[in-house]
Each structure stands twice: as C-alpha cells, then as structure tokens.
C-alpha positions in Angstrom: -112.0 -101.7 8.8 -115.0 -99.9 8.2 -117.0 -98.5 11.1 -120.6 -100.1 12.1 -122.1 -96.6 11.2 -124.7 -96.4 8.6 -122.1 -95.1 6.0 -119.7 -98.1 7.0 -122.2 -100.8 6.5 -123.5 -99.3 3.2 -119.5 -99.0 2.0 -119.0 -102.7 3.2 -121.9 -103.8 1.4 -120.8 -102.1 -2.0 -117.3 -103.3 -1.6 -118.5 -106.9 -1.2 -121.3 -106.4 -4.2 -118.6 -104.9 -6.4 -117.2 -108.0 -8.3 -121.0 -108.9 -9.2 -122.0 -105.6 -10.1 -119.0 -105.3 -12.8 -119.8 -108.9 -14.2 -123.1 -107.9 -14.8 -122.1 -104.8 -16.7 -119.0 -106.6 -18.5 -121.5 -109.5 -19.8 -124.6 -108.6 -21.9 -126.0 -111.9 -21.3 -126.7 -111.3 -18.0 -129.5 -109.3 -16.6 -129.6 -106.8 -14.2 -133.3 -107.2 -12.6 -134.9 -109.1 -9.9 -138.4 -109.3 -11.5 -138.6 -113.1 -11.2 -137.9 -113.1 -7.7 -140.1 -110.2 -7.0 -143.0 -111.5 -8.9 -142.6 -115.0 -7.3 -142.5 -113.2 -3.6 -145.3 -110.8 -4.4 -148.8 -112.1 -3.0 -151.9 -112.2 -5.0 -152.6 -112.9 -8.7 -151.4 -110.0 -10.8 -153.5 -111.0 -13.9 -156.7 -110.6 -11.7 -155.6 -107.6 -9.8 -154.9 -105.6 -12.8 -156.5 -107.3 -16.0 -156.6 -103.8 -18.2 -152.0 -104.2 -18.3 -152.3 -107.9 -19.6 -152.7 -108.4 -23.2 -152.9 -112.0 -24.0 
C-alpha cells in the first residue's frame, strides 16, 4: 500500500487512471482532452470576451 504522502497519493492516482490512459492511447477514435467540460464550466461568454478569436 502506498503512503499518504504527496508522492504516494500521486502514484495511487496514476495507478488508478493508467487503464483509461492506455485505452485512449490505443484507440484513435477516443480524444484525450477535456475542452467540452472546460468550456461548459468556464464563466462568461467567450465570444463576447474575445471576439477577435472567433471567425464566423
């Protein structure tokens, strides 16, 4: 069992997430990003905040 130290918690997290990481790397149909969630939880309307970045 890993310790409760910072490195122990990090290793436990990595070990628990490893199968998901391998699945994403093996299957090209899966995307390794969280842009959809990040854009959903980010406050404000990005099109109004940065209009010069949006080409419509």
